[in-house]
N, C-alpha and C positions, 0 to 999 in steps of 0.2 A: 253553715248548719250541717255540712257533710263531714268536715274534718274534725276528728276527735270527738264527735258528738255535738260539736258547735257550742255556742253560748245561748242557753235557752231564753235568757232575759232579753238579750239583743234580738234574738230571733222573733220573739213575740211582738217587738216593735214593728217588724215587717211581715207579720202574719204567718210566721214559720215555726215549725218544730223540726227536730231531727227525724231521720226516716228509720224505719225498722229494717233490719235488725240494728240494735243499739249496742253500745259498748261503754265501759268505764262509768256506770251509774247514769247513762244518759237515756234511760227509759222515758219515752215520751208519753206513756199511758196516764200517768197522773195529771199531766197538763190536758190531755184529751178529756180526762174525766171532769176537770175544772171547766172546761168549755161546754161540756154537756150539761153539768150542774147550773151553769150560767144561762144556757139556752143560746149558744153562739149562733146557731142556724138562723139566717135572716137578718143578721146585724149588718150595719153599714160601717165599714172601716174608714176612719178618718186619721191619716197619718200625721206625725209630728210636722211634717213638711208643708202641711195645708195651713195657710195663713189664719184662717177662721176656725181653727180647731177648737173645740169647746173645752179642752183640757190642755193645759200647757204647764211646764214647771218654770221655776224662777232661775234655772241654771241651764245654760246653753250646752253643757256636756252631760245632762241627764234629760233624756227625751221621753215623751209620752205619746202613745198612740191610742186612740179610743175606738172601741167596737161598740156602736150605738144601737139601741132598740128603744121601743117605746117606754119611757119612764125608767130607763136603766141603762147602765153603761159598764163595760169592762175596760179598765185603763191598764195598758202595758206600759210599765216605766222600766227604762234600761240606762245604766250609767256607762259613760266613757270617761269619767273623771279619773284622775291619778290617785285619788285617795277615797275613803269613805267620805259621804258628803250628805248634808242636811238640805232638803229641799222643801219648798212649799208649792202646792198646787194652785194654779189659776183656773178657776172653774166657772164656766158660764152655764149656770144651772138652768136658765131659761132655754138655752139652745138644746140642752139635754132633755128638756121636758120634765125636770125634777124640781119639786118644791124644797128650796133650801132650808126651810123651817123644819121639814120632816126628813131631811136627807141623812143617809148612813153611808159611811165609807168603811168597807171591810176588806181584809185580805183573807181569802179563804186558805186554810192549811192545805199545802200541796207538797206531797212527799218529795224529797230531794230538791225542792225549789224555794219554798218559803214556809215559815211558821205563820199560823193564823194570828191576826191582829185586827184592831179596831182603831180608827182615826176619826177626829172631828175636823170639819172644814177648818182650815187656817193653822192646823197642827204642822210642826216640822216633822218630816219623815226622813229617817236615816236610810240612805241607800248605800249599801256596801260597794266598794270598788269592783267593777267588773260584773256586778249583778243588778238586781231591780226588783220589781213588785208586779203583781197583778192584783189590781183593786177593783172592787165592785162598788159602784156608785148607784144608790137607789133611794 
């Protein structure tokens, strides 16, 4: 995350953004704002490496880390695949404390990071090569 502004999608899987000052459109403030909008303070990070993580993908080269709080989660997805990839999320709604019948999955619009989007549980999500998503599950 220090060299060339880093890869913000892969950084989020490890709980990192680049540092100020930034260069080459690597301004971390839009991600910090997304954290604030979500309410990142007080969340529990559950990395992709944790066996019982409540959110995983169906592709070993596309990883998901969960930032969990009561009834809500922010999921950082990052790809190490060689091409754009379609994935599905395997979500343990009970472990997240979210009612699957009422659940929403949204990608907030984040400048220079991702366009806003909405997904349904079970949707295929396209993950561009070397990029990813920040998804809010609630």
